[in-house]
C-alpha positions as CSV (number, residue, x, y, z in Angstrom):
1,X,-12.6,28.3,-19.7
2,X,-15.9,28.9,-21.5
3,X,-18.6,26.2,-21.9
4,X,-17.9,26.1,-25.7
5,X,-14.3,24.9,-25.1
6,X,-13.7,21.2,-24.3
7,X,-12.4,20.5,-20.8
8,X,-9.1,18.7,-20.6
9,X,-10.8,15.5,-19.6
10,X,-12.5,15.5,-23.0
11,X,-9.3,14.8,-24.8
12,X,-7.0,13.3,-22.2
13,X,-8.3,9.8,-22.7
14,X,-6.7,9.0,-26.1
15,X,-3.3,10.4,-25.1
16,X,-0.6,7.8,-24.6
17,X,0.0,7.0,-20.9
18,X,1.5,4.1,-19.0
19,X,-0.7,1.1,-18.7
20,X,-1.5,-1.0,-15.6
21,X,-1.7,-4.4,-17.1
22,X,-2.0,-6.7,-14.1
23,X,-2.0,-6.7,-10.3
24,X,-1.3,-9.8,-8.2
25,X,-1.7,-10.2,-4.4
26,X,-0.2,-12.7,-2.0
27,X,-0.8,-13.4,1.7
28,X,1.4,-15.6,4.0
29,X,-0.3,-19.0,4.7
30,X,-0.4,-18.4,8.5
31,X,-3.7,-16.9,9.5
32,X,-5.1,-15.9,12.9
33,X,-8.4,-14.4,13.8
34,X,-8.4,-11.2,15.8
35,X,-9.6,-13.2,18.8
36,X,-6.7,-15.6,18.6
37,X,-4.2,-12.7,18.4
38,X,-5.8,-10.9,21.3
39,X,-5.5,-14.0,23.4
40,X,-1.8,-14.4,22.4
41,X,-1.0,-10.8,23.3
42,X,-2.9,-11.0,26.5
43,X,-0.7,-13.9,27.6
44,X,2.5,-11.9,26.9
45,X,1.4,-8.5,28.2
46,X,-0.2,-9.8,31.3
47,X,3.3,-10.2,32.6
48,X,3.7,-6.4,32.3
49,X,0.6,-5.7,34.4
50,X,-1.0,-4.1,31.4
51,X,-4.7,-3.3,31.3
52,X,-5.9,-6.3,29.2
53,X,-9.4,-4.9,28.8
54,X,-7.8,-1.8,27.2
55,X,-5.9,-4.1,24.8
56,X,-9.1,-5.8,23.7
57,X,-11.0,-2.5,23.4
58,X,-8.3,-1.0,21.1
59,X,-8.1,-4.2,19.0
60,X,-11.9,-4.2,18.5
61,X,-12.0,-0.6,17.5
62,X,-9.8,-1.1,14.4
63,X,-12.5,-3.5,13.0
64,X,-10.1,-6.1,11.7
65,X,-11.5,-9.6,11.7
66,X,-8.2,-11.5,11.3
67,X,-4.7,-11.3,9.8
68,X,-2.2,-13.3,7.8
69,X,1.2,-13.5,9.5
70,X,4.7,-14.0,8.2
71,X,5.2,-16.9,10.7
72,X,3.0,-19.2,12.8
73,X,2.0,-17.4,16.0
74,X,4.0,-19.9,18.1
75,X,7.3,-18.8,16.5
76,X,7.1,-15.2,17.4
77,X,8.1,-15.5,21.1
78,X,11.5,-16.8,20.0
79,X,12.3,-13.6,18.0
80,X,13.8,-11.7,20.9
81,X,16.1,-9.4,18.9
82,X,15.9,-7.0,16.0
83,X,18.4,-9.2,14.1
84,X,16.2,-12.3,14.5
85,X,13.1,-10.5,13.3
86,X,14.9,-8.9,10.4
87,X,16.4,-12.2,9.3
88,X,12.9,-13.7,9.3
89,X,11.7,-10.6,7.3
90,X,14.4,-11.1,4.7
91,X,13.6,-14.7,4.2
92,X,9.8,-14.4,4.0
93,X,10.0,-11.2,1.9
94,X,12.0,-13.1,-0.8
95,X,9.6,-16.0,-0.7
96,X,6.4,-13.9,-0.8
97,X,7.9,-11.3,-3.2
98,X,8.9,-14.0,-5.7
99,X,5.5,-15.6,-5.6
100,X,3.6,-12.4,-6.2
101,X,5.9,-11.1,-9.0
102,X,5.7,-14.5,-10.8
103,X,1.9,-14.4,-10.5
104,X,1.6,-10.8,-11.8
105,X,3.8,-11.6,-14.8
106,X,1.8,-14.7,-15.6
107,X,-1.5,-12.7,-15.4
108,X,0.1,-10.3,-18.0
109,X,1.3,-13.1,-20.2
110,X,4.9,-12.2,-19.6
111,X,8.1,-13.9,-18.4
112,X,10.9,-12.6,-16.1
113,X,13.1,-11.9,-19.1
114,X,10.5,-9.3,-20.2
115,X,11.0,-7.1,-17.2
116,X,13.1,-3.9,-17.8
117,X,12.7,-2.3,-14.4
118,X,11.9,-3.6,-10.9
119,X,10.9,-1.2,-8.2
120,X,10.6,-2.5,-4.6
121,X,8.9,-0.7,-1.8
122,X,8.8,-1.6,1.9
123,X,9.0,-0.1,5.4
124,X,9.1,-3.2,7.6
125,X,12.6,-4.6,7.1
126,X,16.1,-3.9,5.9
127,X,18.3,-6.0,3.5
128,X,21.5,-5.2,1.6
129,X,21.5,-6.5,-1.1
130,X,17.9,-5.5,-1.2
131,X,15.0,-7.8,-1.9
132,X,14.8,-6.8,-5.5
133,X,18.5,-7.9,-6.0
134,X,17.8,-11.2,-4.4
135,X,14.8,-11.7,-6.8
136,X,17.0,-11.1,-9.8
137,X,18.7,-14.4,-8.8
138,X,15.7,-16.4,-7.7
139,X,13.4,-15.4,-10.6
140,X,16.1,-15.3,-13.2
141,X,15.5,-11.7,-14.3
142,X,17.8,-10.2,-16.9
143,X,21.2,-9.1,-15.7
144,X,20.6,-5.7,-17.2
145,X,17.3,-5.1,-15.3
146,X,17.1,-1.7,-13.6
147,X,16.4,-1.8,-9.9
148,X,14.9,0.9,-7.7
149,X,14.5,-0.1,-4.0
150,X,12.6,2.5,-1.9
151,X,12.5,2.4,1.9
152,X,10.6,4.6,4.3
153,X,7.5,5.8,2.5
154,X,5.3,3.6,4.6
155,X,1.6,3.4,3.8
156,X,1.9,5.9,1.0
157,X,4.5,3.8,-0.9
158,X,2.0,1.8,-2.9
159,X,0.6,4.9,-4.5
160,X,4.0,6.6,-4.7
161,X,5.5,3.5,-6.3
162,X,2.9,3.6,-9.1
163,X,3.7,7.3,-9.6
164,X,7.5,6.9,-9.7
165,X,7.3,3.8,-12.0
166,X,4.9,5.7,-14.4
167,X,7.4,8.6,-14.5
168,X,10.0,6.1,-15.6
169,X,7.8,4.6,-18.3
170,X,7.0,8.0,-19.7
171,X,10.7,8.3,-20.5
172,X,10.9,4.7,-21.8
173,X,7.5,4.0,-23.5
174,X,8.6,0.7,-24.9
175,X,9.5,-0.9,-21.6
176,X,7.9,-3.0,-18.9
177,X,8.2,-2.4,-15.2
178,X,7.1,-4.3,-12.1
179,X,6.3,-2.6,-8.8
180,X,6.6,-4.9,-5.8
181,X,5.5,-4.1,-2.3
182,X,6.2,-6.5,0.6
183,X,5.2,-5.5,4.1
184,X,5.6,-7.9,7.1
185,X,4.3,-5.6,9.8
186,X,4.0,-8.4,12.4
187,X,7.8,-8.7,12.6
188,X,8.1,-5.1,13.8
189,X,6.1,-5.5,17.0
190,X,7.8,-3.9,20.0
191,X,7.1,-6.2,23.0
192,X,8.2,-3.7,25.7
193,X,6.2,-0.8,24.3
194,X,2.9,-0.4,26.1
195,X,1.9,2.8,24.4
196,X,-1.5,3.2,22.9
197,X,0.1,3.7,19.4
198,X,1.9,0.3,19.7
199,X,-1.2,-1.5,21.0
200,X,-3.3,-0.1,18.1
201,X,-0.5,-1.1,15.6
202,X,-0.5,-4.6,17.0
203,X,-4.2,-4.9,16.2
204,X,-4.3,-3.0,12.9
205,X,-1.3,-3.9,10.8
206,X,-0.7,-7.2,9.0
207,X,1.4,-9.0,6.4
208,X,1.1,-9.2,2.6
209,X,2.6,-8.5,-0.8
210,X,1.4,-7.1,-4.1
211,X,3.0,-6.7,-7.5
212,X,1.9,-4.6,-10.4
213,X,2.9,-4.9,-14.0
214,X,3.1,-1.6,-15.8
215,X,3.9,-1.0,-19.5
216,X,4.9,2.0,-21.5
217,X,2.5,3.9,-23.8
218,X,3.9,2.2,-26.9
219,X,2.8,-1.3,-25.6
220,X,-0.7,-2.4,-26.4
221,X,-2.9,-3.8,-23.7
222,X,-6.1,-3.5,-21.7
223,X,-6.4,-1.9,-18.3
224,X,-6.4,1.5,-16.7
225,X,-3.9,4.1,-17.9
226,X,-2.0,6.4,-15.4
227,X,-3.0,9.8,-16.7
228,X,-1.4,12.0,-14.0
229,X,0.2,11.8,-10.5
230,X,0.4,14.3,-7.7
231,X,2.4,14.5,-4.5
232,X,1.6,16.7,-1.4
233,X,3.9,17.2,1.5
234,X,2.7,18.6,4.8
235,X,5.5,20.7,6.5
236,X,6.4,20.0,10.1
237,X,4.4,16.8,10.4
238,X,7.3,14.3,11.0
239,X,5.8,13.0,14.2
240,X,2.4,12.1,12.8
241,X,3.5,8.7,11.5
242,X,6.8,6.8,11.1
243,X,9.4,4.8,13.0
244,X,11.7,5.6,15.9
245,X,14.7,3.3,15.2
246,X,15.8,1.7,18.4
247,X,18.3,-1.0,19.4
248,X,15.2,-3.3,19.5
249,X,14.1,-2.3,16.0
250,X,11.3,-0.2,14.7
251,X,9.1,1.5,17.3
252,X,5.9,2.9,15.7
253,X,5.1,6.6,15.7
254,X,1.3,6.8,15.1
255,X,-0.4,10.0,16.2
256,X,-4.1,10.3,16.9
257,X,-3.9,13.4,14.6
258,X,-3.8,11.2,11.4
259,X,-7.6,11.4,10.8
260,X,-7.5,15.1,11.6
261,X,-4.8,15.7,9.0
262,X,-6.8,13.8,6.4
263,X,-9.9,15.7,7.2
264,X,-8.1,19.0,7.1
265,X,-6.2,18.6,3.8
266,X,-7.4,15.8,1.5
267,X,-10.4,17.6,0.1
268,X,-8.4,20.6,-1.0
269,X,-5.6,18.4,-2.3
270,X,-8.0,16.3,-4.4
271,X,-9.9,19.2,-5.8
272,X,-6.8,21.1,-6.8
273,X,-5.2,18.0,-8.4
274,X,-8.4,17.2,-10.4
275,X,-8.9,20.8,-11.4
276,X,-5.4,20.8,-13.0
277,X,-6.8,18.2,-15.4
278,X,-10.2,19.7,-16.0
279,X,-11.9,17.3,-13.6
280,X,-14.0,17.5,-10.4
281,X,-14.9,14.9,-7.8
282,X,-18.2,14.2,-9.6
283,X,-16.2,12.9,-12.6
284,X,-14.5,10.2,-10.6
285,X,-16.3,6.8,-10.7
286,X,-13.8,4.6,-9.0
287,X,-12.2,5.6,-5.7
288,X,-9.2,3.5,-4.5
289,X,-8.1,4.4,-1.0
290,X,-5.5,3.1,1.3
291,X,-7.0,1.1,4.2
292,X,-5.5,3.3,6.9
293,X,-8.0,2.3,9.6
294,X,-11.7,3.1,10.3
295,X,-11.1,6.7,11.3
296,X,-9.0,7.3,8.2
297,X,-11.5,5.8,5.9
298,X,-14.3,7.8,7.6
299,X,-12.2,11.0,7.2
300,X,-11.8,10.2,3.5
301,X,-15.6,9.7,3.1
302,X,-16.5,12.9,5.1
303,X,-13.9,15.2,3.6
304,X,-14.6,14.1,0.0
305,X,-18.4,13.8,0.5
306,X,-18.3,10.2,-0.9
307,X,-21.4,8.0,-1.0
308,X,-21.2,4.9,1.3
309,X,-20.4,2.5,-1.5
310,X,-17.5,4.5,-2.9
311,X,-14.9,2.9,-0.5
312,X,-16.6,-0.4,0.0
313,X,-13.5,-2.3,-1.2
314,X,-11.2,-0.5,1.1
315,X,-13.5,-1.2,4.0
316,X,-13.8,-4.9,3.1
317,X,-10.0,-5.2,2.7
318,X,-9.4,-3.6,6.1
319,X,-11.9,-5.9,7.8
320,X,-10.6,-9.0,6.0
321,X,-6.9,-8.7,6.1
322,X,-6.0,-5.6,8.1
323,X,-3.8,-2.7,7.1
324,X,-1.0,-4.0,4.9
325,X,0.9,-0.7,4.8
326,X,2.1,0.1,1.3
327,X,0.5,-3.1,-0.1
328,X,-3.0,-2.1,1.0
329,X,-3.9,0.3,-1.8
330,X,-2.6,-2.2,-4.3
331,X,-4.8,-4.9,-2.9
332,X,-7.8,-2.6,-3.3
333,X,-6.7,-1.8,-6.9
334,X,-6.3,-5.5,-7.7
335,X,-9.8,-6.3,-6.4
336,X,-11.3,-3.6,-8.5
337,X,-9.5,-4.8,-11.7
338,X,-10.6,-8.4,-11.0
339,X,-14.2,-7.3,-10.7
340,X,-14.2,-5.8,-14.2
341,X,-16.6,-3.2,-12.8
342,X,-14.8,-0.2,-14.3
343,X,-16.0,0.6,-17.8
344,X,-14.0,2.2,-20.7
345,X,-13.8,5.9,-20.4
346,X,-14.3,6.0,-16.6
347,X,-12.0,7.9,-14.3
348,X,-10.5,6.6,-11.1
349,X,-8.5,8.2,-8.3
350,X,-6.1,6.1,-6.2
351,X,-4.9,7.8,-3.0
352,X,-2.8,7.1,0.0
353,X,-1.1,9.0,2.9
354,X,1.9,8.1,4.9
355,X,5.1,9.3,6.8
356,X,6.3,12.7,6.0
357,X,3.4,13.4,6.5
358,X,2.3,13.3,2.9
359,X,-0.2,12.2,0.3
360,X,0.1,10.6,-3.2
361,X,-2.7,10.8,-5.8
362,X,-2.8,8.8,-9.0
363,X,-5.4,9.6,-11.7
364,X,-6.5,6.6,-13.7
365,X,-8.6,6.2,-16.9
366,X,-10.0,3.0,-18.3
């Protein structure tokens, strides 16, 4: 492409693309500092003759200051079965999900009857009918609302959900969709698993929910537009991240290779994705990254050659509330929108990685 020709980014802006109109976030009311959680886990795991100094070392390493939990800390010891934990997950997911969807709709000036499509993502519990179906009843959504429940994408599901919903809205440009993410990671803890992966997970992952109102290109409104999306699957990486499903529930699979995979692939993935749209990393002003943990965020920064301030919201979210799995990247997006920092014409890139192992990229323009 010669210098005399306009780059694609010079004329992508005015094109009709789905709009992100509002993002709402919700955290359970039960909060514990990392010190309080370390003390509670020490009491339990001391019975297993576990190296309690190692527990504290691993918890400190994830740099999380405290976390919101689905239940009060005192109620967790009674949850001795997968059924008990999953029943609690279902109840709290409906409560928290209903709150955050209502909040997102209110921020957008909409009502439940305005929703044409509800997409629900999670990886921390199972329910049939799914949580989205239960919210049709509790929120009084229309009986013809389209529902898309997605399970199993893990941390990447916030970005993937935005991508899949935007695909739908490109086909239905007059419609309104809501993406809901609810993750209650504390209810997945395996008490008998003394692996390093489980100990790290017990210190890193937390509970929360986020909802995003998206509208088709024919609907007027302010906010970033989803210009393009990209998916990358890394073959033969199933054991990098995920669950082993046991009689006792979900046992975490969390390889130490996660930062290595990020470092090895993300730069090429991002450069190729942006180049398809006539862009380069220098054109991106707003970076919205999933809060995967300190080593993951450092891998993003190093591989993409980002300045220290580029991921400051991701770092702050990680330290403040922990890794909320699929909700995390939506929390960071919501904080960016509330700041009003992004200016018209600026480009943003939202990115997350998760089980598969895979990555999702969402190109935004204000």
